[in-house]
LONU-259393 format. One record per atom (N, C-alpha, C): x, y, z; residue number from 1; atom name. Coordinates in pm, whole numbers. Example, Ala and Ser with C-alpha at 12.3 -4.5 7.8 and 13.67 -1.06 7.14 Angstrom:
BEGIN
{kolke {1319,-569,780},1,N}
{kolke {1230,-450,780},1,CA}
{kolke {1320,-330,780},1,C}
{kolke {1285,-225,708},2,N}
{kolke {1367,-106,714},2,CA}
{kolke {1290,3,787},2,C}
% end
This chain:
BEGIN
{kolke {287,-550,1668},1,N}
{kolke {412,-537,1594},1,CA}
{kolke {385,-558,1447},1,C}
{kolke {452,-481,1364},2,N}
{kolke {437,-494,1219},2,CA}
{kolke {568,-457,1152},2,C}
{kolke {628,-554,1085},3,N}
{kolke {748,-531,1007},3,CA}
{kolke {716,-566,862},3,C}
{kolke {740,-472,773},4,N}
{kolke {715,-496,631},4,CA}
{kolke {843,-472,553},4,C}
{kolke {868,-558,455},5,N}
{kolke {985,-539,370},5,CA}
{kolke {951,-574,226},5,C}
{kolke {1019,-506,136},6,N}
{kolke {995,-523,-7},6,CA}
{kolke {1129,-507,-78},6,C}
{kolke {1174,-614,-143},7,N}
{kolke {1304,-613,-209},7,CA}
{kolke {1290,-674,-348},7,C}
{kolke {1251,-593,-445},8,N}
{kolke {1219,-648,-578},8,CA}
{kolke {1335,-716,-647},8,C}
{kolke {1458,-677,-616},9,N}
{kolke {1573,-739,-683},9,CA}
{kolke {1591,-885,-642},9,C}
{kolke {1558,-917,-516},10,N}
{kolke {1580,-1053,-469},10,CA}
{kolke {1453,-1136,-459},10,C}
{kolke {1338,-1071,-436},11,N}
{kolke {1215,-1148,-416},11,CA}
{kolke {1102,-1108,-511},11,C}
{kolke {1132,-1026,-611},12,N}
{kolke {1029,-986,-705},12,CA}
{kolke {924,-896,-640},12,C}
{kolke {802,-908,-687},13,N}
{kolke {694,-820,-641},13,CA}
{kolke {626,-877,-516},13,C}
{kolke {707,-919,-420},14,N}
{kolke {655,-979,-297},14,CA}
{kolke {685,-889,-177},14,C}
{kolke {582,-857,-101},15,N}
{kolke {601,-784,24},15,CA}
{kolke {581,-881,139},15,C}
{kolke {677,-882,228},16,N}
{kolke {675,-971,344},16,CA}
{kolke {633,-893,467},16,C}
{kolke {532,-943,537},17,N}
{kolke {486,-883,662},17,CA}
{kolke {511,-980,776},17,C}
{kolke {577,-933,880},18,N}
{kolke {600,-1013,1000},18,CA}
{kolke {524,-948,1114},18,C}
{kolke {439,-1028,1181},19,N}
{kolke {354,-975,1287},19,CA}
{kolke {384,-1036,1423},19,C}
{kolke {441,-1157,1423},20,N}
{kolke {474,-1227,1547},20,CA}
{kolke {600,-1310,1526},20,C}
{kolke {670,-1346,1635},21,N}
{kolke {785,-1435,1619},21,CA}
{kolke {742,-1572,1567},21,C}
{kolke {837,-1646,1512},22,N}
{kolke {809,-1782,1465},22,CA}
{kolke {754,-1868,1579},22,C}
{kolke {664,-1959,1543},23,N}
{kolke {610,-2056,1638},23,CA}
{kolke {680,-2189,1617},23,C}
{kolke {671,-2275,1718},24,N}
{kolke {736,-2406,1709},24,CA}
{kolke {681,-2487,1592},24,C}
{kolke {549,-2482,1574},25,N}
{kolke {484,-2551,1462},25,CA}
{kolke {407,-2448,1381},25,C}
{kolke {440,-2437,1252},26,N}
{kolke {378,-2337,1167},26,CA}
{kolke {310,-2402,1048},26,C}
{kolke {206,-2334,999},27,N}
{kolke {137,-2379,879},27,CA}
{kolke {125,-2261,783},27,C}
{kolke {98,-2293,656},28,N}
{kolke {87,-2190,553},28,CA}
{kolke {-38,-2217,469},28,C}
{kolke {-116,-2112,446},29,N}
{kolke {-229,-2119,354},29,CA}
{kolke {-203,-2019,242},29,C}
{kolke {-214,-2067,116},30,N}
{kolke {-183,-1983,1},30,CA}
{kolke {-299,-1984,-97},30,C}
{kolke {-349,-1866,-131},31,N}
{kolke {-441,-1850,-243},31,CA}
{kolke {-456,-1702,-274},31,C}
{kolke {-497,-1674,-398},32,N}
{kolke {-521,-1537,-443},32,CA}
{kolke {-401,-1445,-417},32,C}
{kolke {-280,-1495,-446},33,N}
{kolke {-158,-1415,-436},33,CA}
{kolke {-123,-1375,-293},33,C}
{kolke {-171,-1450,-196},34,N}
{kolke {-138,-1424,-57},34,CA}
{kolke {-99,-1555,11},34,C}
{kolke {9,-1549,86},35,N}
{kolke {47,-1662,172},35,CA}
{kolke {33,-1617,317},35,C}
{kolke {-50,-1687,392},36,N}
{kolke {-67,-1658,535},36,CA}
{kolke {12,-1761,614},36,C}
{kolke {101,-1714,701},37,N}
{kolke {178,-1803,789},37,CA}
{kolke {118,-1791,928},37,C}
{kolke {84,-1906,988},38,N}
{kolke {16,-1902,1117},38,CA}
{kolke {61,-2017,1206},38,C}
{kolke {41,-1999,1336},39,N}
{kolke {77,-2102,1434},39,CA}
{kolke {-21,-2217,1423},39,C}
{kolke {31,-2339,1415},40,N}
{kolke {-55,-2455,1395},40,CA}
{kolke {-145,-2483,1514},40,C}
{kolke {-99,-2450,1635},41,N}
{kolke {-175,-2489,1753},41,CA}
{kolke {-290,-2395,1785},41,C}
{kolke {-276,-2265,1754},42,N}
{kolke {-382,-2171,1793},42,CA}
{kolke {-430,-2081,1679},42,C}
{kolke {-381,-2104,1557},43,N}
{kolke {-424,-2030,1437},43,CA}
{kolke {-386,-1883,1441},43,C}
{kolke {-293,-1843,1527},44,N}
{kolke {-252,-1703,1532},44,CA}
{kolke {-169,-1669,1409},44,C}
{kolke {-204,-1559,1345},45,N}
{kolke {-128,-1515,1227},45,CA}
{kolke {11,-1468,1269},45,C}
{kolke {112,-1522,1203},46,N}
{kolke {250,-1480,1228},46,CA}
{kolke {297,-1379,1123},46,C}
{kolke {237,-1387,1004},47,N}
{kolke {275,-1294,900},47,CA}
{kolke {208,-1327,768},47,C}
{kolke {231,-1243,671},48,N}
{kolke {177,-1262,536},48,CA}
{kolke {286,-1235,433},48,C}
{kolke {275,-1304,319},49,N}
{kolke {351,-1268,200},49,CA}
{kolke {250,-1229,92},49,C}
{kolke {257,-1104,48},50,N}
{kolke {173,-1059,-62},50,CA}
{kolke {255,-1076,-189},50,C}
{kolke {214,-1173,-273},51,N}
{kolke {298,-1219,-382},51,CA}
{kolke {296,-1126,-504},51,C}
{kolke {194,-1042,-516},52,N}
{kolke {188,-938,-618},52,CA}
{kolke {148,-808,-549},52,C}
{kolke {238,-759,-467},53,N}
{kolke {206,-647,-377},53,CA}
{kolke {167,-521,-452},53,C}
{kolke {228,-498,-568},54,N}
{kolke {202,-372,-638},54,CA}
{kolke {60,-365,-694},54,C}
{kolke {-11,-477,-703},55,N}
{kolke {-150,-474,-746},55,CA}
{kolke {-239,-411,-639},55,C}
{kolke {-196,-426,-513},56,N}
{kolke {-272,-368,-402},56,CA}
{kolke {-221,-230,-367},56,C}
{kolke {-89,-216,-363},57,N}
{kolke {-24,-89,-330},57,CA}
{kolke {71,-53,-444},57,C}
{kolke {21,11,-548},58,N}
{kolke {107,43,-664},58,CA}
{kolke {232,123,-627},58,C}
{kolke {221,205,-524},59,N}
{kolke {334,290,-484},59,CA}
{kolke {449,210,-423},59,C}
{kolke {425,83,-394},60,N}
{kolke {527,1,-328},60,CA}
{kolke {650,-17,-416},60,C}
{kolke {634,-1,-548},61,N}
{kolke {747,-25,-639},61,CA}
{kolke {860,74,-618},61,C}
{kolke {833,184,-547},62,N}
{kolke {937,282,-518},62,CA}
{kolke {1022,241,-398},62,C}
{kolke {980,136,-328},63,N}
{kolke {1048,96,-204},63,CA}
{kolke {1155,-9,-232},63,C}
{kolke {1249,-16,-140},64,N}
{kolke {1351,-120,-144},64,CA}
{kolke {1405,-140,-3},64,C}
{kolke {1362,-247,62},65,N}
{kolke {1403,-274,200},65,CA}
{kolke {1286,-260,295},65,C}
{kolke {1313,-207,413},66,N}
{kolke {1208,-189,513},66,CA}
{kolke {1104,-88,464},66,C}
{kolke {977,-121,483},67,N}
{kolke {868,-34,440},67,CA}
{kolke {790,11,563},67,C}
{kolke {776,141,578},68,N}
{kolke {695,196,687},68,CA}
{kolke {553,218,636},68,C}
{kolke {468,119,659},69,N}
{kolke {332,124,608},69,CA}
{kolke {250,230,680},69,C}
{kolke {173,306,602},70,N}
{kolke {84,405,660},70,CA}
{kolke {-45,338,706},70,C}
{kolke {-124,411,783},71,N}
{kolke {-252,358,829},71,CA}
{kolke {-344,327,711},71,C}
{kolke {-341,411,609},72,N}
{kolke {-423,387,491},72,CA}
{kolke {-378,263,416},72,C}
{kolke {-248,242,405},73,N}
{kolke {-197,123,337},73,CA}
{kolke {-235,-4,412},73,C}
{kolke {-228,0,543},74,N}
{kolke {-269,-117,622},74,CA}
{kolke {-418,-146,599},74,C}
{kolke {-498,-41,593},75,N}
{kolke {-642,-59,568},75,CA}
{kolke {-665,-124,432},75,C}
{kolke {-589,-85,330},76,N}
{kolke {-604,-145,196},76,CA}
{kolke {-566,-293,199},76,C}
{kolke {-460,-325,268},77,N}
{kolke {-419,-465,279},77,CA}
{kolke {-526,-547,350},77,C}
{kolke {-582,-493,457},78,N}
{kolke {-687,-565,530},78,CA}
{kolke {-812,-584,444},78,C}
{kolke {-846,-485,364},79,N}
{kolke {-962,-501,275},79,CA}
{kolke {-937,-612,174},79,C}
{kolke {-817,-618,123},80,N}
{kolke {-784,-726,28},80,CA}
{kolke {-795,-861,97},80,C}
{kolke {-743,-872,219},81,N}
{kolke {-750,-998,291},81,CA}
{kolke {-895,-1040,314},81,C}
{kolke {-976,-946,359},82,N}
{kolke {-1114,-979,395},82,CA}
{kolke {-1196,-1023,274},82,C}
{kolke {-1162,-974,155},83,N}
{kolke {-1237,-1012,35},83,CA}
{kolke {-1178,-1135,-35},83,C}
{kolke {-1072,-1191,24},84,N}
{kolke {-1010,-1310,-35},84,CA}
{kolke {-996,-1423,66},84,C}
{kolke {-1084,-1423,164},85,N}
{kolke {-1093,-1538,253},85,CA}
{kolke {-993,-1544,366},85,C}
{kolke {-926,-1433,395},86,N}
{kolke {-831,-1428,505},86,CA}
{kolke {-882,-1334,614},86,C}
{kolke {-838,-1354,738},87,N}
{kolke {-875,-1258,843},87,CA}
{kolke {-808,-1124,820},87,C}
{kolke {-881,-1017,841},88,N}
{kolke {-825,-882,825},88,CA}
{kolke {-761,-842,957},88,C}
{kolke {-645,-899,987},89,N}
{kolke {-588,-888,1122},89,CA}
{kolke {-454,-816,1126},89,C}
{kolke {-422,-739,1022},90,N}
{kolke {-300,-659,1026},90,CA}
{kolke {-328,-533,1106},90,C}
{kolke {-246,-507,1206},91,N}
{kolke {-265,-391,1292},91,CA}
{kolke {-160,-285,1260},91,C}
{kolke {-207,-165,1238},92,N}
{kolke {-117,-52,1212},92,CA}
{kolke {-28,-28,1334},92,C}
{kolke {99,-7,1309},93,N}
{kolke {195,13,1418},93,CA}
{kolke {296,120,1377},93,C}
{kolke {287,235,1442},94,N}
{kolke {385,341,1413},94,CA}
{kolke {470,373,1535},94,C}
{kolke {469,285,1635},95,N}
{kolke {551,308,1754},95,CA}
{kolke {699,296,1717},95,C}
{kolke {784,386,1767},96,N}
{kolke {927,378,1734},96,CA}
{kolke {988,249,1787},96,C}
{kolke {1076,191,1710},97,N}
{kolke {1143,67,1749},97,CA}
{kolke {1288,89,1791},97,C}
{kolke {1340,210,1764},98,N}
{kolke {1474,248,1810},98,CA}
{kolke {1456,371,1898},98,C}
{kolke {1491,359,2026},99,N}
{kolke {1468,467,2120},99,CA}
{kolke {1595,497,2199},99,C}
{kolke {1596,614,2259},100,N}
{kolke {1708,653,2345},100,CA}
{kolke {1684,595,2484},100,C}
{kolke {1783,523,2533},101,N}
{kolke {1775,463,2666},101,CA}
{kolke {1885,515,2757},101,C}
{kolke {1866,490,2886},102,N}
{kolke {1964,531,2987},102,CA}
{kolke {2000,409,3071},102,C}
{kolke {2127,373,3071},103,N}
{kolke {2172,255,3146},103,CA}
{kolke {2183,291,3294},103,C}
{kolke {2093,234,3374},104,N}
{kolke {2088,265,3517},104,CA}
{kolke {2182,178,3599},104,C}
{kolke {2196,51,3559},105,N}
{kolke {2282,-39,3636},105,CA}
{kolke {2341,-145,3544},105,C}
{kolke {2456,-197,3584},106,N}
{kolke {2526,-301,3509},106,CA}
{kolke {2581,-401,3608},106,C}
{kolke {2558,-530,3580},107,N}
{kolke {2619,-634,3662},107,CA}
{kolke {2672,-745,3572},107,C}
{kolke {2769,-818,3624},108,N}
{kolke {2830,-924,3545},108,CA}
{kolke {2731,-1039,3522},108,C}
{kolke {2740,-1096,3404},109,N}
{kolke {2662,-1215,3372},109,CA}
{kolke {2720,-1333,3450},109,C}
{kolke {2636,-1414,3515},110,N}
{kolke {2690,-1522,3598},110,CA}
{kolke {2755,-1635,3520},110,C}
{kolke {2728,-1644,3389},111,N}
{kolke {2777,-1758,3312},111,CA}
{kolke {2865,-1719,3194},111,C}
{kolke {2895,-1590,3180},112,N}
{kolke {2975,-1547,3065},112,CA}
{kolke {3055,-1423,3103},112,C}
{kolke {3185,-1433,3096},113,N}
{kolke {3272,-1322,3136},113,CA}
{kolke {3259,-1200,3046},113,C}
{kolke {3221,-1222,2920},114,N}
{kolke {3218,-1110,2825},114,CA}
{kolke {3080,-1045,2816},114,C}
{kolke {2984,-1093,2895},115,N}
{kolke {2849,-1036,2891},115,CA}
{kolke {2816,-966,3022},115,C}
{kolke {2730,-863,3011},116,N}
{kolke {2683,-791,3129},116,CA}
{kolke {2531,-775,3121},116,C}
{kolke {2470,-767,3238},117,N}
{kolke {2325,-752,3247},117,CA}
{kolke {2295,-607,3285},117,C}
{kolke {2220,-540,3200},118,N}
{kolke {2188,-400,3227},118,CA}
{kolke {2041,-385,3264},118,C}
{kolke {2013,-283,3343},119,N}
{kolke {1878,-232,3361},119,CA}
{kolke {1875,-98,3291},119,C}
{kolke {1792,-87,3188},120,N}
{kolke {1795,30,3102},120,CA}
{kolke {1659,97,3097},120,C}
{kolke {1657,224,3128},121,N}
{kolke {1537,306,3127},121,CA}
{kolke {1509,353,2984},121,C}
{kolke {1388,325,2933},122,N}
{kolke {1350,374,2800},122,CA}
{kolke {1233,470,2808},122,C}
{kolke {1207,522,2927},123,N}
{kolke {1107,626,2942},123,CA}
{kolke {964,579,2958},123,C}
{kolke {944,449,2977},124,N}
{kolke {808,396,2990},124,CA}
{kolke {768,373,3135},124,C}
{kolke {860,391,3228},125,N}
{kolke {833,363,3368},125,CA}
{kolke {870,221,3407},125,C}
{kolke {905,138,3310},126,N}
{kolke {948,1,3337},126,CA}
{kolke {1080,-23,3267},126,C}
{kolke {1184,-48,3346},127,N}
{kolke {1317,-69,3290},127,CA}
{kolke {1324,-201,3214},127,C}
{kolke {1404,-202,3109},128,N}
{kolke {1429,-326,3035},128,CA}
{kolke {1555,-393,3086},128,C}
{kolke {1550,-525,3096},129,N}
{kolke {1672,-602,3123},129,CA}
{kolke {1730,-643,2988},129,C}
{kolke {1850,-592,2960},130,N}
{kolke {1916,-619,2832},130,CA}
{kolke {2055,-673,2861},130,C}
{kolke {2083,-790,2806},131,N}
{kolke {2218,-846,2816},131,CA}
{kolke {2302,-789,2703},131,C}
{kolke {2419,-739,2737},132,N}
{kolke {2505,-673,2639},132,CA}
{kolke {2645,-730,2643},132,C}
{kolke {2706,-739,2526},133,N}
{kolke {2846,-779,2518},133,CA}
{kolke {2937,-664,2483},133,C}
{kolke {2888,-542,2493},134,N}
{kolke {2969,-425,2457},134,CA}
{kolke {3082,-406,2557},134,C}
{kolke {3207,-397,2512},135,N}
{kolke {3319,-383,2605},135,CA}
{kolke {3320,-248,2677},135,C}
{kolke {3250,-148,2627},136,N}
{kolke {3247,-17,2691},136,CA}
{kolke {3121,6,2773},136,C}
{kolke {3048,-103,2803},137,N}
{kolke {2923,-88,2879},137,CA}
{kolke {2952,-41,3021},137,C}
{kolke {2872,56,3067},138,N}
{kolke {2885,104,3204},138,CA}
{kolke {2756,175,3243},138,C}
{kolke {2743,207,3370},139,N}
{kolke {2627,280,3419},139,CA}
{kolke {2634,427,3376},139,C}
{kolke {2517,492,3380},140,N}
{kolke {2506,636,3360},140,CA}
{kolke {2549,680,3221},140,C}
{kolke {2502,608,3119},141,N}
{kolke {2524,650,2981},141,CA}
{kolke {2392,642,2905},141,C}
{kolke {2382,726,2803},142,N}
{kolke {2267,719,2713},142,CA}
{kolke {2306,638,2590},142,C}
{kolke {2213,552,2549},143,N}
{kolke {2243,457,2442},143,CA}
{kolke {2123,446,2348},143,C}
{kolke {2143,377,2237},144,N}
{kolke {2034,346,2146},144,CA}
{kolke {1986,204,2174},144,C}
{kolke {1856,190,2199},145,N}
{kolke {1797,59,2225},145,CA}
{kolke {1709,18,2108},145,C}
{kolke {1738,-97,2050},146,N}
{kolke {1649,-157,1951},146,CA}
{kolke {1549,-243,2027},146,C}
{kolke {1423,-204,2022},147,N}
{kolke {1320,-274,2097},147,CA}
{kolke {1278,-403,2026},147,C}
{kolke {1207,-487,2097},148,N}
{kolke {1152,-608,2037},148,CA}
{kolke {1064,-570,1918},148,C}
{kolke {1088,-633,1805},149,N}
{kolke {1016,-600,1684},149,CA}
{kolke {1092,-506,1592},149,C}
{kolke {1209,-460,1635},150,N}
{kolke {1291,-374,1549},150,CA}
{kolke {1359,-456,1440},150,C}
{kolke {1372,-397,1324},151,N}
{kolke {1453,-457,1218},151,CA}
{kolke {1580,-376,1203},151,C}
{kolke {1694,-440,1225},152,N}
{kolke {1821,-373,1212},152,CA}
{kolke {1851,-343,1065},152,C}
{kolke {1940,-248,1036},153,N}
{kolke {1972,-216,897},153,CA}
{kolke {2017,-337,815},153,C}
{kolke {2077,-438,879},154,N}
{kolke {2121,-556,804},154,CA}
{kolke {2010,-660,788},154,C}
{kolke {1889,-629,836},155,N}
{kolke {1776,-721,822},155,CA}
{kolke {1748,-807,943},155,C}
{kolke {1838,-809,1041},156,N}
{kolke {1813,-887,1163},156,CA}
{kolke {1695,-830,1240},156,C}
{kolke {1608,-918,1289},157,N}
{kolke {1493,-875,1368},157,CA}
{kolke {1521,-906,1515},157,C}
{kolke {1490,-809,1600},158,N}
{kolke {1515,-822,1743},158,CA}
{kolke {1392,-881,1812},158,C}
{kolke {1414,-991,1884},159,N}
{kolke {1306,-1054,1961},159,CA}
{kolke {1351,-1068,2106},159,C}
{kolke {1256,-1078,2200},160,N}
{kolke {1294,-1114,2337},160,CA}
{kolke {1356,-1254,2336},160,C}
{kolke {1451,-1276,2423},161,N}
{kolke {1513,-1407,2428},161,CA}
{kolke {1601,-1423,2550},161,C}
{kolke {1695,-1515,2541},162,N}
{kolke {1789,-1540,2650},162,CA}
{kolke {1930,-1544,2593},162,C}
{kolke {2025,-1495,2673},163,N}
{kolke {2166,-1508,2641},163,CA}
{kolke {2234,-1579,2756},163,C}
{kolke {2275,-1701,2729},164,N}
{kolke {2339,-1786,2831},164,CA}
{kolke {2252,-1797,2956},164,C}
{kolke {2122,-1819,2935},165,N}
{kolke {2031,-1845,3046},165,CA}
{kolke {1972,-1723,3114},165,C}
{kolke {2003,-1603,3067},166,N}
{kolke {1950,-1480,3128},166,CA}
{kolke {1860,-1410,3027},166,C}
{kolke {1738,-1375,3070},167,N}
{kolke {1644,-1309,2981},167,CA}
{kolke {1696,-1173,2936},167,C}
{kolke {1670,-1144,2809},168,N}
{kolke {1713,-1017,2751},168,CA}
{kolke {1604,-967,2658},168,C}
{kolke {1564,-841,2675},169,N}
{kolke {1454,-785,2597},169,CA}
{kolke {1502,-660,2526},169,C}
{kolke {1540,-677,2400},170,N}
{kolke {1594,-565,2323},170,CA}
{kolke {1744,-576,2306},170,C}
{kolke {1803,-476,2241},171,N}
{kolke {1947,-476,2217},171,CA}
{kolke {2001,-334,2226},171,C}
{kolke {2112,-318,2295},172,N}
{kolke {2184,-191,2298},172,CA}
{kolke {2279,-190,2179},172,C}
{kolke {2267,-88,2093},173,N}
{kolke {2330,-91,1962},173,CA}
{kolke {2462,-15,1957},173,C}
{kolke {2545,-58,1865},174,N}
{kolke {2666,17,1832},174,CA}
{kolke {2640,103,1710},174,C}
{kolke {2726,200,1686},175,N}
{kolke {2714,279,1565},175,CA}
{kolke {2732,194,1441},175,C}
{kolke {2819,94,1450},176,N}
{kolke {2840,3,1337},176,CA}
{kolke {2713,-74,1305},176,C}
{kolke {2645,-125,1407},177,N}
{kolke {2523,-202,1385},177,CA}
{kolke {2411,-116,1328},177,C}
{kolke {2413,14,1361},178,N}
{kolke {2314,107,1307},178,CA}
{kolke {2354,161,1170},178,C}
{kolke {2472,121,1124},179,N}
{kolke {2526,162,994},179,CA}
{kolke {2533,314,979},179,C}
{kolke {2580,379,1086},180,N}
{kolke {2596,524,1082},180,CA}
{kolke {2727,558,1011},180,C}
{kolke {2728,667,936},181,N}
{kolke {2849,704,862},181,CA}
{kolke {2969,725,955},181,C}
{kolke {3082,667,915},182,N}
{kolke {3211,683,986},182,CA}
{kolke {3213,620,1125},182,C}
{kolke {3113,536,1157},183,N}
{kolke {3114,470,1287},183,CA}
{kolke {3232,374,1297},183,C}
{kolke {3297,367,1414},184,N}
{kolke {3408,272,1431},184,CA}
{kolke {3362,129,1403},184,C}
{kolke {3440,56,1327},185,N}
{kolke {3403,-81,1290},185,CA}
{kolke {3457,-181,1392},185,C}
{kolke {3422,-153,1517},186,N}
{kolke {3464,-239,1628},186,CA}
{kolke {3344,-252,1724},186,C}
{kolke {3343,-356,1808},187,N}
{kolke {3234,-370,1904},187,CA}
{kolke {3233,-254,2004},187,C}
{kolke {3115,-222,2054},188,N}
{kolke {3104,-116,2153},188,CA}
{kolke {2976,-38,2138},188,C}
{kolke {2905,-17,2249},189,N}
{kolke {2779,58,2245},189,CA}
{kolke {2803,200,2198},189,C}
{kolke {2707,252,2122},190,N}
{kolke {2709,393,2085},190,CA}
{kolke {2664,473,2207},190,C}
{kolke {2755,554,2261},191,N}
{kolke {2722,639,2377},191,CA}
{kolke {2681,775,2324},191,C}
{kolke {2557,813,2354},192,N}
{kolke {2499,934,2297},192,CA}
{kolke {2532,1058,2381},192,C}
{kolke {2537,1174,2318},193,N}
{kolke {2555,1299,2392},193,CA}
{kolke {2436,1326,2483},193,C}
{kolke {2456,1414,2579},194,N}
{kolke {2352,1442,2679},194,CA}
{kolke {2228,1508,2621},194,C}
{kolke {2238,1569,2502},195,N}
{kolke {2119,1637,2449},195,CA}
{kolke {2015,1542,2392},195,C}
{kolke {2044,1412,2387},196,N}
{kolke {1944,1313,2348},196,CA}
{kolke {1854,1283,2468},196,C}
{kolke {1723,1281,2445},197,N}
{kolke {1627,1267,2553},197,CA}
{kolke {1581,1122,2567},197,C}
{kolke {1591,1069,2689},198,N}
{kolke {1551,931,2717},198,CA}
{kolke {1404,911,2683},198,C}
{kolke {1376,801,2614},199,N}
{kolke {1238,766,2580},199,CA}
{kolke {1193,817,2446},199,C}
{kolke {1271,903,2383},200,N}
{kolke {1233,955,2251},200,CA}
{kolke {1283,861,2142},200,C}
{kolke {1220,871,2026},201,N}
{kolke {1264,793,1911},201,CA}
{kolke {1405,837,1871},201,C}
{kolke {1490,741,1840},202,N}
{kolke {1624,774,1795},202,CA}
{kolke {1617,837,1657},202,C}
{kolke {1677,954,1643},203,N}
{kolke {1672,1031,1520},203,CA}
{kolke {1788,990,1429},203,C}
{kolke {1761,901,1334},204,N}
{kolke {1866,852,1245},204,CA}
{kolke {1923,966,1160},204,C}
{kolke {1838,1061,1120},205,N}
{kolke {1885,1172,1037},205,CA}
{kolke {1986,1257,1114},205,C}
{kolke {1952,1292,1237},206,N}
{kolke {2043,1369,1321},206,CA}
{kolke {2172,1292,1345},206,C}
{kolke {2160,1161,1362},207,N}
{kolke {2276,1078,1396},207,CA}
{kolke {2374,1060,1281},207,C}
{kolke {2335,1101,1161},208,N}
{kolke {2427,1088,1047},208,CA}
{kolke {2556,1167,1068},208,C}
{kolke {2556,1261,1161},209,N}
{kolke {2674,1346,1184},209,CA}
{kolke {2741,1318,1319},209,C}
{kolke {2703,1211,1386},210,N}
{kolke {2762,1181,1517},210,CA}
{kolke {2912,1154,1508},210,C}
{kolke {2956,1100,1396},211,N}
{kolke {3096,1063,1384},211,CA}
{kolke {3173,1150,1286},211,C}
{kolke {3121,1272,1262},212,N}
{kolke {3193,1366,1175},212,CA}
{kolke {3328,1404,1234},212,C}
% end
């Protein structure tokens, strides 16, 4: 997993890389304009802050928000790390994080009346269990699934977790949460037309006209 963000108005020339969820105990090592955040117990890298990112990637100054790093950019970052005493452990990741899913089954949550447990097909051969609070949730619909490691338009990052004691992996999104133009500003899963193919990356450009 690799999430990169760059917001010069709020954080200056700093690019934030998130590679793993937060650990219970974390440590930070800072030198040569890099902060490495890692798990204290096993030294696993959780992420990096490149404090003068434009010195390594000059083109980064054109970005604002989520950054989709190319394979070449990841290689440049790793070279910088390796020559400044850090492990070159950033892995290129271009796998889609928003995909078209198909809700195969829905059952009531045992501990919450407003939640339901879905089994959702995302085209990998292994269904995801996703807990949803969408009032329009039902079987036999196509939806947008934000997978673990997705960054929502508002900056929220999706991680595996539990909702009221039930495991949930991913999130079924509403048009409002995806910030699609003219989406209803009320809770409710975005139900996709039949021409969307299960398992494919969700096409945000195409979806700009879903609510015309």
